[in-house]
C-alpha positions in Angstrom: -44.7 19.8 41.3 -43.3 21.0 44.6 -42.2 17.3 45.3 -40.4 17.5 42.0 -38.6 20.7 42.6 -37.6 19.3 46.2 -36.3 16.2 44.6 -34.2 18.4 42.0 -32.6 20.5 44.5 -31.6 17.4 46.3 -30.1 15.8 43.2 -28.1 18.7 42.4 -26.8 19.4 46.0 -25.5 15.8 46.3 -23.1 15.9 43.6 -22.1 19.3 44.6 -21.1 18.0 47.9 -19.2 14.9 46.3 -17.3 17.4 43.8 -16.4 19.7 46.6 -14.8 16.7 48.5 -13.0 15.6 45.3 -11.9 19.0 44.5 -10.3 19.2 48.0 -8.5 15.7 47.4 -7.5 16.7 43.9 -5.6 20.0 45.3 -2.3 18.3 46.0 -1.8 16.3 43.0 0.4 16.9 40.1 -1.1 18.5 37.2 -3.2 16.2 34.9 -1.7 15.3 31.3 -4.9 15.5 28.7 -3.2 13.3 26.3 -2.2 10.3 28.4 -4.7 10.6 31.3 -8.0 12.4 30.2 -8.1 11.5 26.5 -8.0 7.7 27.2 -11.1 8.1 29.7 -13.2 10.2 27.2 -12.4 7.7 24.5 -13.4 4.9 26.4 -16.4 6.2 28.0 -17.8 9.3 26.5 -16.8 9.7 22.6 -19.1 7.0 21.4 -22.0 9.6 21.9 -20.2 12.7 22.3 -17.6 12.6 19.4 -17.2 12.4 15.6 -20.3 10.4 14.9 -22.6 11.5 17.4 -23.0 14.7 19.3 -25.7 13.8 21.8 -27.1 17.0 23.4 -24.9 19.0 21.0 -21.9 18.0 23.1 -18.5 16.6 21.8 -15.2 15.9 23.3 -13.4 15.4 20.3 -12.5 19.1 19.6 -11.6 21.6 22.2 -14.0 24.3 20.7 -16.8 21.7 20.8 -16.3 20.6 24.2 -16.0 24.1 25.8 -18.8 25.6 23.7 -22.5 25.6 24.1 -24.5 22.7 24.2 -28.3 22.3 22.9 -29.4 23.7 26.6 -27.3 27.0 25.5 -24.9 26.6 28.1 -21.2 25.0 28.1 -21.0 21.4 29.7 -17.4 22.1 30.9 -16.7 25.2 32.6 -12.7 25.5 33.1 -11.6 26.2 36.4 -15.2 25.3 38.0 -15.7 21.6 38.2 -18.6 22.5 40.9 -20.4 24.3 38.0 -19.8 22.0 35.2 -22.8 19.8 34.0 -20.2 17.3 32.6 -19.0 16.6 36.0 -22.2 16.5 37.7 -23.4 14.0 35.4 -20.8 11.7 36.2 -21.9 11.4 39.8 -25.7 11.6 39.4 -27.6 8.9 41.3 -30.4 9.2 38.9 -29.7 6.5 36.1 -31.4 8.7 33.7 -29.3 11.6 34.3 -26.0 9.8 35.1 -23.3 9.4 32.4 -22.5 7.4 30.6 -26.0 6.1 30.3 -25.2 2.8 28.5 -21.9 1.9 30.3 -20.8 1.3 33.6 -20.4 4.2 35.7 -16.8 5.8 36.1 -14.4 4.6 39.0 -13.9 7.1 41.7 -10.3 7.4 40.1 -11.6 8.4 36.7 -14.0 10.9 38.0 -11.4 12.4 40.5 -9.0 12.8 37.5 -11.6 14.3 35.3 -12.6 16.9 38.0 -9.0 17.8 38.8 -8.5 18.3 35.0 -11.5 20.6 35.1 -10.4 22.6 38.0 -7.1 23.1 36.3 -8.6 24.8 33.5 -9.7 21.8 31.1 -6.6 22.6 29.4 -6.7 20.7 25.8 -3.5 18.8 24.9 -2.2 17.3 21.5 -2.1 13.6 20.8 1.8 12.7 21.2 1.9 11.3 17.4 0.6 14.9 16.2 3.7 16.7 17.6 6.6 16.7 15.6 9.6 14.8 16.7 12.4 16.8 18.2 16.0 16.1 18.7 16.0 13.7 21.7 18.8 13.7 24.2 20.5 10.1 24.5 20.1 8.5 27.9 23.4 9.0 30.1 23.9 5.3 30.3 27.2 3.5 30.0 26.9 0.3 27.8 29.6 -2.1 26.9 28.7 -2.5 23.3 26.1 -1.4 20.7 24.9 2.2 20.0 22.6 4.8 21.1 19.8 2.7 20.5 20.8 0.2 23.2 20.8 3.2 25.8 17.1 3.7 25.3 16.5 -0.1 25.4 18.7 -0.3 28.6 16.9 2.6 30.2 13.4 0.8 29.9 14.9 -2.5 30.8 16.2 -1.3 34.1 12.8 0.5 34.7 11.3 -2.9 34.4 13.9 -4.6 36.6 15.1 -6.7 33.5 18.5 -7.6 32.0 19.4 -8.0 28.3 20.2 -11.4 26.9 23.5 -12.4 25.8 24.9 -12.1 22.0 23.4 -14.7 19.9 26.0 -17.0 18.4 27.8 -16.2 15.1 26.0 -18.4 12.5 22.5 -17.5 14.2 23.4 -13.8 13.8 24.5 -14.2 10.2 21.4 -16.2 9.1 19.1 -13.5 10.9 20.9 -10.3 9.5 20.6 -12.0 5.9 17.2 -12.5 6.2 16.6 -9.1 7.8 18.5 -7.2 4.9 18.2 -9.3 1.8 15.1 -11.7 2.6 17.4 -14.6 1.7 19.5 -17.1 3.7 23.5 -16.8 3.4 25.0 -18.8 0.5 27.3 -21.7 1.7 30.3 -19.4 0.7 29.3 -16.6 2.6 28.6 -18.8 5.8 32.0 -20.4 5.5 33.9 -17.1 4.8 31.8 -15.5 7.9 32.6 -18.5 10.0 36.1 -18.7 9.5 36.8 -14.7 9.8 38.7 -13.3 13.0 38.1 -9.8 11.9 36.5 -7.7 14.8 34.7 -5.9 12.1 33.4 -8.9 10.2 29.9 -8.4 11.3 29.8 -4.6 10.3 31.6 -5.6 6.8 28.8 -8.3 6.4 26.1 -5.8 6.9 27.7 -3.1 4.6 28.0 -6.0 1.9 24.3 -7.0 2.4 23.0 -3.4 2.1 24.8 -3.3 -1.3 23.2 -6.6 -2.5 20.7 -6.3 -5.3 18.5 -8.7 -3.0 18.1 -5.8 -0.6 15.8 -3.9 -2.8 13.9 -7.0 -3.7 13.3 -8.0 0.1 12.3 -4.5 1.1 10.1 -4.1 -2.0 8.2 -7.0 -1.0 7.2 -5.2 2.2 6.2 -2.1 0.0 4.0 -4.1 -2.3 1.6 -4.8 0.3 1.3 -1.2 1.1 1.0 -0.4 -2.5 -1.8 -2.9 -3.1 0.3 -4.1 -6.3 -1.2 -6.8 -8.3 -1.1 -8.2 -11.8 -4.7 -8.0 -12.3 -7.4 -5.4 -11.7 -9.7 -7.2 -9.4 -13.3 -7.2 -8.9 -15.4 -10.0 -10.9 -13.5 -9.8 -14.1 -10.2 -9.7 -12.4 -8.5 -8.9 -15.9 -4.6 -8.6 -16.2 -2.8 -5.5 -15.7 0.6 -4.8 -17.1 2.3 -3.1 -14.0 5.4 -5.2 -13.3 7.6 -2.0 -14.1 6.2 -0.5 -11.0 7.5 -3.3 -8.9 10.8 -3.1 -10.8 10.9 0.6 -10.0 10.4 -0.1 -6.1 13.3 -2.7 -6.1 15.6 -0.2 -7.6 14.5 2.8 -5.4 15.5 0.7 -2.3 18.7 -0.6 -4.1 19.8 2.9 -4.9 19.0 4.1 -1.4 16.6 6.6 -2.7 16.0 9.2 -0.3 12.5 8.5 1.4 11.2 12.0 0.7 11.8 11.6 -3.0 10.4 8.1 -2.8 7.0 9.4 -1.6 7.0 12.4 -4.1 7.4 10.4 -7.2 4.8 8.0 -6.3 2.3 10.3 -5.4 3.2 13.1 -8.1 6.2 12.0 -10.3 4.3 13.2 -13.2 4.1 16.7 -11.7 7.7 17.1 -11.3 9.6 19.4 -13.6 10.7 17.6 -16.8 9.5 14.0 -15.4 11.4 11.2 -16.5 10.1 7.6 -17.6 11.0 6.3 -14.1 9.0 9.1 -12.7 5.9 8.3 -14.7 6.6 4.6 -13.6 6.6 5.7 -10.1 3.1 7.0 -10.3 1.6 3.7 -10.6 1.3 3.4 -6.9 -2.1 4.9 -7.3 -2.9 3.2 -10.2 -2.7 -0.2 -8.4 -6.3 0.6 -7.4 -8.7 -2.0 -8.7 -11.0 -1.3 -11.7 -14.4 -3.0 -12.8 -14.4 -4.2 -16.2 -17.6 -6.0 -15.7 -20.4 -5.0 -18.3 -23.2 -2.9 -17.0 -20.9 -1.1 -14.2 -21.0 2.5 -14.1 -17.3 4.0 -14.6 -17.7 7.0 -12.5 -18.6 5.0 -9.5 -15.7 2.9 -9.7 -13.5 6.0 -10.5 -14.9 7.4 -7.3 -14.2 4.2 -5.4 -10.5 4.3 -6.8 -10.4 7.9 -5.5 -11.6 7.1 -2.1 -9.1 4.3 -1.9 -6.4 6.6 -2.8 -7.2 8.9 0.0 -7.3 6.0 2.4 -4.2 4.4 1.4 -2.2 7.7 1.4 -3.0 8.5 4.9 -2.7 5.2 6.0 0.6 4.2 4.5 2.3 7.8 5.1 0.5 9.0 7.9 -0.4 5.9 9.7 -4.0 7.2 10.2 -7.2 5.5 10.1 -9.4 7.8 8.0 -11.6 5.5 6.1 -14.6 6.1 8.5 -14.3 9.8 8.0 -15.8 9.4 4.4 -19.1 9.2 6.3 -18.7 11.2 9.4 -15.8 12.9 11.5 -13.5 10.7 13.0 -14.8 9.0 16.2 -11.7 9.4 18.2 -9.0 11.6 16.4 -9.6 15.3 15.5 -10.3 14.8 12.1 -13.3 16.4 10.7 -15.6 15.0 7.9 -14.8 17.8 5.6 -11.1 17.2 6.0 -11.6 13.9 4.2 -12.9 15.6 1.1 -10.5 18.3 1.1 -7.9 15.5 1.0 -9.9 14.1 -1.7 -9.7 17.2 -3.7 -5.8 16.8 -4.3 -6.4 13.3 -5.7 -9.6 14.0 -7.7 -8.2 15.4 -10.9 -6.1 12.7 -12.7 -7.1 11.5 -16.1 -8.0 7.7 -15.3 -11.8 7.1 -15.5 -12.0 3.2 -14.7 -11.6 2.6 -18.5 -11.4 -0.8 -19.9 -7.9 -0.1 -21.5 -6.6 1.4 -18.4 -6.0 4.8 -19.7 -3.8 7.0 -19.1 -0.7 4.4 -19.9 2.6 5.5 -20.3 3.7 4.0 -23.8 7.2 2.2 -24.1 8.4 2.5 -27.9 10.7 0.3 -29.7 13.8 1.8 -31.1 11.9 3.0 -34.3 9.2 4.4 -32.3 11.8 6.2 -30.2 13.4 7.6 -33.2 9.9 8.9 -34.3 9.2 10.5 -30.9 12.6 12.2 -31.3 11.9 13.6 -34.8 8.4 14.9 -33.5 10.2 16.6 -30.5 12.6 18.2 -32.6 10.2 19.5 -35.0 8.0 21.1 -32.3 11.0 22.5 -30.6 12.0 24.2 -33.7 8.6 25.6 -34.7 6.5 25.4 -31.7 6.2 27.1 -28.1 7.3 25.5 -25.0 3.7 25.0 -24.0 3.3 23.2 -27.4 6.2 21.1 -27.0 4.9 20.0 -23.6 1.6 19.1 -24.9 2.9 17.1 -28.1 5.2 15.2 -25.7 2.3 14.5 -23.3 0.0 13.2 -26.2 2.8 11.0 -27.9 3.8 9.5 -24.0 0.3 9.0 -22.9 -2.4 9.9 -25.4 -3.7 12.6 -23.2 -6.0 14.5 -22.7 -8.7 12.7 -24.6 -12.6 12.1 -24.1 -13.9 8.4 -23.4 -16.7 6.9 -25.0 -18.7 6.8 -21.5 -18.9 10.7 -21.8 -21.3 10.3 -24.6 -25.2 10.5 -23.5 -28.5 11.3 -25.0 -28.2 8.2 -27.0 -30.9 7.6 -30.1 -30.9 4.3 -31.5 -27.4 3.5 -29.8 -25.8 2.6 -26.7 -22.7 2.5 -24.5 -21.7 -1.1 -25.6 -20.8 -3.3 -22.7 -20.2 0.1 -20.9 -16.8 0.5 -22.7 -17.4 1.6 -26.4 -20.0 3.9 -28.3 -22.0 2.2 -30.8 -24.7 4.0 -33.0 -26.8 2.2 -35.3 -27.9 3.8 -38.8 -29.5 7.4 -38.5 -28.9 7.1 -34.6 -27.1 9.8 -32.6 -25.5 10.6 -29.5 -24.4 13.9 -27.7 -20.9 14.7 -26.1 -21.5 17.3 -23.9 -19.4 20.6 -22.8 -16.5 20.2 -25.3 -14.2 23.2 -25.3 -13.1 23.9 -29.0 -11.0 27.1 -28.3 -8.0 26.7 -30.4 -8.7 23.1 -31.5 -8.2 22.3 -35.3 -8.6 18.2 -35.4 -10.9 15.7 -33.9 -8.9 12.5 -33.2 -11.1 9.4 -33.0 -10.0 6.0 -32.1 -12.8 3.6 -33.8 -13.3 0.2 -35.5 -15.6 -0.9 -38.0 -15.7 -3.6 -40.8 -18.7 -1.6 -42.8 -18.2 0.2 -45.7 -20.4 3.3 -46.6 -20.7 5.0 -43.3 -20.8 8.7 -42.6 -20.3 10.7 -39.3 -22.0 14.0 -39.0 -21.2 16.2 -36.2 -23.3 19.2 -35.2 -23.0 22.1 -32.8 -25.3 22.4 -29.9 -28.3 20.4 -31.3 -29.2 17.8 -33.8 -30.4 20.6 -36.1 -27.3 22.8 -35.3 -24.4 24.0 -37.4 -22.7 21.2 -39.0 -19.1 20.9 -37.7 -17.8 17.8 -39.6 -19.0 15.4 -42.2 -16.6 12.4 -42.3 -16.8 9.3 -44.4 -16.1 6.1 -42.1 -14.0 3.7 -43.7 -13.4 0.0 -42.8 -10.5 -0.6 -40.2 -8.0 -3.4 -39.2 -8.7 -3.4 -35.7 -8.6 -0.3 -33.8 -7.4 2.9 -35.7 -7.1 6.6 -34.5 -7.6 8.9 -37.3 -7.3 12.7 -37.3 -10.2 14.8 -38.7 -9.9 18.5 -39.5 -12.5 20.6 -37.9 -13.1 24.3 -38.6 -12.0 27.0 -36.0 -14.9 27.3 -33.5 -14.8 29.3 -30.1 -16.4 28.7 -26.9 -18.1 25.5 -25.2 -20.3 23.3 -27.0 -22.5 20.2 -26.9 -21.5 18.1 -30.1 -24.1 15.8 -31.5 -22.7 13.0 -33.5 -25.1 11.3 -36.3 -24.1 8.2 -37.9 -25.5 6.8 -41.1 -25.1 4.0 -43.3 -27.9 2.6 -45.6 -25.7 -0.5 -46.4 -25.8 -2.4 -43.1 -28.6 -4.0 -41.2 -30.7 -1.7 -38.9 -29.4 -3.6 -35.8 -25.6 -3.0 -36.7 -23.3 -0.4 -35.2 -21.8 1.9 -37.9 -18.7 1.9 -35.8 -17.5 1.5 -32.6 -15.5 4.4 -30.7 -13.3 4.0 -27.7 -12.1 7.5 -27.4 -11.9 11.1 -29.0 -9.4 13.9 -28.8 -9.6 17.5 -29.8 -6.1 19.0 -30.7 -4.4 21.8 -32.3 -2.3 21.4 -35.6 1.3 20.4 -34.9 3.2 23.4 -35.1 4.9 24.5 -38.4 1.8 23.8 -40.7 2.6 25.0 -44.5 6.4 24.5 -43.8 8.1 21.8 -46.1 8.1 18.4 -44.3 5.0 19.2 -42.3 2.8 16.5 -43.9 5.3 14.0 -43.5 5.8 14.8 -39.9 2.0 15.0 -39.2 1.8 11.4 -40.6 4.5 10.2 -38.5 2.5 11.6 -35.6 -0.5 9.7 -36.7 1.5 6.4 -37.2 3.0 6.7 -33.8 -0.3 7.2 -32.0 -1.5 4.0 -33.8 1.3 1.7 -32.6 0.4 -0.7 -29.3 3.6 -0.4 -27.6 4.0 -2.0 -24.2 2.7 0.3 -21.6 1.8 0.8 -18.0 -0.9 2.7 -16.3 0.1 5.9 -14.8 -1.2 9.0 -13.1 -1.7 12.3 -15.3 -3.3 15.4 -14.1 -6.3 17.0 -15.7 -5.7 20.1 -17.5 -7.1 23.5 -16.7 -10.6 23.5 -18.4 -11.5 20.0 -17.7 -10.6 19.8 -13.9 -13.2 18.2 -11.5 -15.0 20.0 -8.6 -14.8 18.1 -5.4 -17.9 18.2 -3.2 -18.7 16.6 0.1 -20.7 13.2 0.0 -23.4 13.6 2.2 -22.9 10.6 4.8 -20.4 9.2 2.5 -22.8 8.5 -0.3 -21.1 9.6 -3.6 -24.4 10.1 -5.4 -25.7 12.7 -2.9 -23.3 15.8 -3.3 -23.2 18.5 -0.7 -20.9 21.6 -0.6 -18.0 22.4 -2.7 -14.6 21.8 -1.1 -11.0 22.9 -2.1 -7.7 21.0 -1.6 -6.6 21.2 2.1 -4.9 19.2 4.8 -6.2 18.4 8.3 -5.2 21.3 10.7 -4.5 18.8 13.3 -1.4 18.3 11.4 1.6 20.5 10.2 0.6 23.6 7.9 0.5 23.2 4.1 3.8 24.5 2.7 3.3 28.1 1.7 4.8 27.7 -1.6 3.5 24.3 -2.6 0.9 24.0 -5.4 -2.6 22.6 -4.3 -2.3 19.5 -6.2 -0.7 16.0 -5.7 2.9 17.4 -5.8 1.8 19.9 -3.0 0.2 17.0 -1.0 3.4 14.9 -1.4 5.7 17.8 -0.2 3.4 18.4 2.8 3.7 14.7 3.7 7.6 14.8 3.6 7.8 18.2 5.3 10.3 17.9 8.3 7.4 19.5 10.3 5.0 16.7 9.2 4.7 14.8 12.8 4.0 11.3 11.3 5.8 10.5 8.0 9.1 9.8 9.5 7.6 8.1 12.6 5.6 5.8 10.3 8.2 4.7 8.2 10.9 4.1 11.1 8.2 2.1 12.9 7.5 0.1 9.9 11.5 -0.7 9.5 11.7 -1.5 13.3 8.6 -4.0 12.8 10.2 -5.7 9.9 13.3 -6.2 11.8 11.9 -7.1 15.5 8.6 -8.5 14.5 6.7 -5.8 16.3 6.8 -1.9 16.0 7.7 0.1 18.7 4.0 1.1 18.1 2.5 -2.3 17.5 -0.3 -0.8 15.6 1.5 0.1 12.4 -2.1 1.1 11.0 -3.0 3.3 13.6 -0.9 6.1 15.3 -4.0 7.7 16.5 -5.5 7.9 20.0 -6.9 4.2 19.7 -3.7 2.8 18.8 -1.0 1.3 20.9 1.1 3.4 22.9 4.9 3.1 22.0 6.8 0.9 24.1 9.8 3.3 23.7 8.6 7.0 22.7 11.7 8.6 23.1 13.7 6.0 21.0 11.1 6.5 18.2 11.5 10.2 18.2 15.2 9.7 18.2 15.3 7.6 15.1 12.8 9.5 13.5 14.5 12.9 13.9 17.8 11.2 12.7 16.1 9.7 9.8 15.0 13.1 8.6 18.0 15.1 9.7 21.2 13.0 10.1 20.4 10.4 7.5 18.6 12.7 4.9 15.8 10.4 4.6 18.0 7.5 3.6 16.8 4.0 4.6 20.0 2.0 4.5 22.0 3.9 7.3 19.0 3.7 9.5 18.7 -0.2 8.8 22.4 -0.3 9.6 22.0 1.4 13.0 19.2 -1.0 13.9 21.1 -4.0 13.0 24.4 -3.0 14.4 22.8 -2.5 17.8 23.6 -5.1 20.8 19.8 -5.2 21.1 19.3 -6.8 17.8 22.4 -9.0 18.0 20.9 -10.6 21.2 20.0 -14.3 21.6 16.3 -15.1 21.1 16.1 -17.7 23.9 13.6 -16.8 26.7 12.5 -17.8 30.0 9.3 -18.5 31.7 9.5 -15.4 33.8 10.4 -13.1 30.7 7.9 -14.9 28.5 5.2 -14.1 31.4 6.3 -10.5 31.8 6.9 -9.6 28.0 5.4 -12.4 25.7 5.3 -10.4 22.6 9.0 -8.9 23.4 8.3 -5.1 23.2 10.9 -4.5 25.9 13.5 -6.4 23.8 15.2 -8.2 26.7 15.8 -10.8 24.0 16.5 -11.0 20.4 13.8 -11.4 17.6 12.1 -14.7 17.3 9.1 -15.0 14.9 8.1 -16.9 11.7 9.6 -15.9 8.4 7.2 -14.2 5.7 5.4 -16.4 2.9 7.8 -15.2 0.5 11.0 -15.7 2.6 9.8 -19.3 3.4 9.5 -20.3 -0.3 13.0 -18.3 -1.2 14.7 -20.1 1.5 13.7 -23.6 0.4 14.8 -22.4 -3.3 18.1 -21.4 -2.2 19.3 -24.1 0.2 18.2 -26.7 -2.4 20.2 -25.0 -5.0 17.6 -24.2 -7.4 17.1 -20.7 -7.0 17.2 -18.2 -9.9 18.6 -14.9 -8.7 17.7 -12.9 -11.7 16.2 -9.5 -11.1 13.3 -7.6 -12.8 10.9 -8.5 -15.5 7.3 -9.6 -16.0 5.8 -11.7 -13.5 6.2 -15.5 -13.7 3.9 -18.6 -12.8 5.7 -21.1 -10.6 3.8 -24.3 -10.0 0.5 -24.2 -8.5 -2.3 -27.0 -8.1 -4.6 -27.5 -11.1 -8.2 -25.6 -10.9 -7.1 -23.1 -8.5 -8.1 -20.3 -11.1 -11.7 -20.1 -11.7 -11.5 -17.3 -14.0 -14.7 -15.3 -15.0 -15.2 -14.2 -18.7 -11.6 -13.7 -19.4 -10.6 -17.1 -20.1 -7.1 -16.7 -18.3 -5.3 -19.7 -17.4 -2.0 -20.3 -15.3 0.9 -21.4 -17.5 3.7 -22.8 -15.4 7.1 -21.1 -16.1 10.0 -23.2 -17.3 13.8 -22.6 -17.9 14.4 -21.7 -14.3 11.9 -19.1 -14.2 9.7 -21.2 -11.8 12.5 -20.9 -9.3 12.6 -17.0 -9.2 11.9 -15.3 -5.9 8.5 -15.3 -4.7 8.4 -11.3 -5.3 8.0 -12.0 -8.9 5.2 -14.7 -8.6 2.0 -13.6 -10.7 -0.5 -12.1 -8.4 -4.3 -12.5 -9.1 -6.5 -10.4 -6.8 -9.5 -13.0 -6.9 -7.1 -16.1 -6.7 -3.8 -15.3 -5.0 -0.9 -17.7 -4.9 -2.1 -20.5 -2.5 1.0 -20.8 -0.5 1.4 -17.0 -0.1 -2.2 -16.7 1.6 -1.6 -19.6 3.6 1.2 -18.0 5.3 -0.5 -14.6 5.7 0.0 -12.8 2.4 -2.3 -10.2 1.2 -4.8 -10.5 -1.7 -4.0 -6.8 -2.2 -7.4 -5.6 -3.0 -6.6 -2.7 -0.5 -3.5 -1.4 1.3 -2.1 -3.8 4.0 -0.1 -2.2 6.8 1.0 -5.3 8.5 0.8 -9.1 8.2 -1.0 -10.6 11.2 1.0 -13.9 11.8 -1.2 -16.8 12.3 -0.5 -20.5 13.0 -2.8 -23.2 11.2 -2.4 -26.6 10.1 -2.6 -25.6 6.5 0.9 -24.2 6.9 2.4 -27.4 7.7 0.4 -29.2 5.1 1.5 -26.7 2.6 5.4 -27.0 3.4 4.9 -30.8 3.7 3.0 -31.4 0.6 3.1 -28.4 -1.8 5.0 -29.4 -4.9 7.2 -26.4 -4.8 8.6 -27.7 -1.4 8.6 -31.2 -2.6 10.7 -30.1 -5.5 13.1 -28.3 -3.4 13.5 -31.2 -0.9 14.3 -33.5 -3.8 16.7 -31.1 -5.1 18.4 -30.6 -1.7 18.5 -34.3 -1.2 20.7 -34.6 -4.4 23.0 -32.0 -2.9 23.2 -34.3 0.4 23.6 -37.3 -1.7 26.3 -36.0 -3.9 28.4 -34.2 -0.8 28.0 -37.4 1.2 29.2 -39.9 -1.3 27.1 -42.7 0.0 27.2 -42.1 3.9 23.7 -41.5 5.1 24.4 -40.0 8.4 26.8 -37.6 6.6 24.3 -36.7 4.2 21.5 -35.9 6.8 24.2 -33.7 8.7 25.1 -31.9 5.5 21.3 -31.2 4.6 21.0 -29.7 8.1 23.9 -27.4 7.8 23.1 -26.4 4.6 19.5 -25.4 5.7 20.5 -23.9 9.2 24.3 -23.2 9.1 24.3 -25.0 12.6 25.8 -28.7 13.3 23.1 -31.3 13.5 22.9 -32.4 17.6 22.9 -36.4 17.9 19.5 -36.6 19.4 18.2 -34.9 16.1 20.3 -37.0 14.0 18.9 -40.2 15.4 15.5 -39.0 14.9 16.0 -38.3 11.2 17.8 -41.4 10.6 15.0 -43.3 11.8 12.9 -41.3 9.4 15.1 -42.1 6.5 15.1 -45.8 7.5 11.3 -45.8 7.4 10.9 -43.9 4.2 13.7 -46.3 2.4 11.8 -49.3 3.6 8.6 -47.9 1.8 10.0 -46.7 -1.2 12.0 -49.9 -1.7 8.8 -52.0 -1.5 6.6 -49.4 -3.6 7.9 -48.7 -7.0 4.8 -46.5 -7.8 5.3 -44.2 -4.8 8.8 -44.0 -5.8 8.0 -43.0 -9.1 5.5 -40.4 -8.2 7.5 -38.7 -5.5 10.6 -38.4 -7.8 8.6 -37.7 -11.0 10.2 -40.2 -13.1 9.3 -43.0 -15.5 12.0 -45.3 -14.7 13.9 -45.9 -11.6 17.8 -46.7 -10.6 19.2 -48.8 -7.7 19.9 -45.6 -6.0 16.2 -44.0 -6.3 14.9 -45.2 -3.1 18.0 -43.6 -1.2 17.3 -40.5 -3.1 13.5 -40.7 -2.3 14.3 -41.4 1.4 16.7 -38.5 1.8 14.2 -36.1 -0.1 11.7 -37.0 2.9 14.5 -36.2 5.3 15.1 -33.0 3.6 11.5 -32.4 3.6 11.4 -32.8 7.3 14.1 -30.4 7.6 12.6 -27.9 5.8 9.4 -28.1 8.3 11.5 -27.5 11.4 10.7 -24.8 13.8 14.2 -23.4 13.4 14.1 -23.7 9.7 10.8 -21.4 9.6 11.6 -19.2 12.3 14.0 -16.1 12.1 15.8 -16.9 15.5 
């Protein structure tokens, strides 16, 4: 025992001596910065055991109050101002491996220990991560530049620090092609190229930029980027992956970008357009952003499980897309690295947990698009209710007509006797069977609406209050229907909330048949004006309107008061194990919740676009920068937290973010114009071995952007330069050619029906997207399956990409079409035809050495097709050939080679 005590004294004294020497060494140094110097060390060495997931010994370095509070020992591990008394510092220098920290990793370096010691000596002051501090109006560097704008001053300042110089301006036609792709996602037309090449106007480039920003194709290009974030798809996902009619949301996004909708409005409408005062049809459509979540139609699944999964996805997507925060892990525990608490996740969920969607097969609620006759009926009903009803009644009737809400779905029934939830979608009860509909508030309700189907005569439905032997509320004869039919059943005035027991009888059908099948119910009051002349006709109009089957789109609708959900914490992230109740709130690490904002989705959206929010503007500006330069100022678009990459130009990011909010009023087009007008953007993309070694990713921007086009741009470019491109905007998704047997659909019997009449040549943006089987060439070039939000596409280079552009029928068809253009313009001269094809594709003259190679390819192909008639017919997809067919085929091979050149696939 004495020996043990002596050893303890020795162990304690030795670190104290070391700490004292470090304390002396630290004395003259500048003050330690927590965010840039201390936090990275803690994240690297400490936080895995002392952070959001684990708090070994009751010690955590994630939050200030935890780091400076008492540990399990009853004493704090960090004593500000006293490193010699801090167990935190002592443990870093222990010789005993059982005591030294970190126990499972390498010892901290002398420099790291010295830095942490100095930090504790200076008071262990906590600091905020730079991204959680709102951007301010940054002073532009006082640097003289010959050309460009303020962006260039920030870039030049950094280049001087790195002892680098910027590249010369790119040639005129390279710049034309680059800016056309960056603004519209398409190459320039031959007419635009000729006009720009001939122009001597010093302002020609700026005028070009302005015209491109006004192009309707601008919205299409930037919508393509946004749809990855919105996880937009034409199908629902999961095993069955049934079609989803949501293309109007895609068109809304296109129009939003084209009209230069302010980004704050863009965000608010998508998150809470239905909650705006007097929402328009477009506002409802915008809310499909969060109806792009997957839903599961497979029989045997539990709707509440997948409704919960959708809500979780919405929480994650909201914070990832608008805040650049990795928050998915907080479903189970506090964030391992960033100051986001476990409870914060569920407080955010509380904002999103009160929408009417419940993973139903029919995608309720949906916004209904009536035809002209239906719209006239809607108008008549609206006029009637305006005349005889209150403002509240007007709103309730309008909502019911538009979205058929609020209603009760079949999966709400329980306590089945001789019945079941059929395919987990519909209620079916056999003769003399029953089921319960729990907790229905009947105050002020005078009608039970029921959407059902049956082919059986002689059925009866009896509804009783509170028990199978309770008071009879309704006795109703069930008549056969022609498909689904919604009927209105009068009910007597009843006060309070009751369990309703539905009993079904029919002695005329087999015992194993359902009396009827029910999809949904709704409890409503009468239309206002009952007893007034014309009421019955107006009520009949309402019933007819409800029974129409117009085109529709899934949208967000808020639960009314009375059926709002209570949000509880999921213990360890398990939705089946509920913990304490939480109410809507935001992480206190970020800006405060606006004082006058409602605690619902609208308030959440207003909080996100509050100018005090430190992340929203930065995230969007960084995303735009990445689209243009190929890499963001912060490379990790998806993570602005402490584990994300540090910004290459932090002051520039804040300058643009502040300007985006305050000078540009959240408008995207002026921001993009400032970026593409900069001299930095207009640089030549050629590099040198020295520059490539020092800055391989071009984060310092000593040269212009040079990276591969997106999957959509590669396909669209081939269509445009070949002359077959269909520029039509909007409308349902189309199915261009794809190889047979790609779709292996389960249950639903869907098939790929190749579009015709030019629709097969529409932009890739309009290609039908199936989550379980995305369009092959899109996936090959790093497109997304869109099962979840994708913040950035990581560019890859694989042999499959070359095989696609060399062999995919879309590209071969484009090559043949381009060959026809070459043949027509060249009038029989092969060399001229090849030069024309190259210039149509790249807007540059073809160099002699490349011409010689392509002529050799032409000669080889010509020889092959002159001697192989079957190969010729197969390539050109014809039954009969002409004397000129072999020439066309050979030119098509050359055209295909041109479309596989690096300079064709790269935005240089």
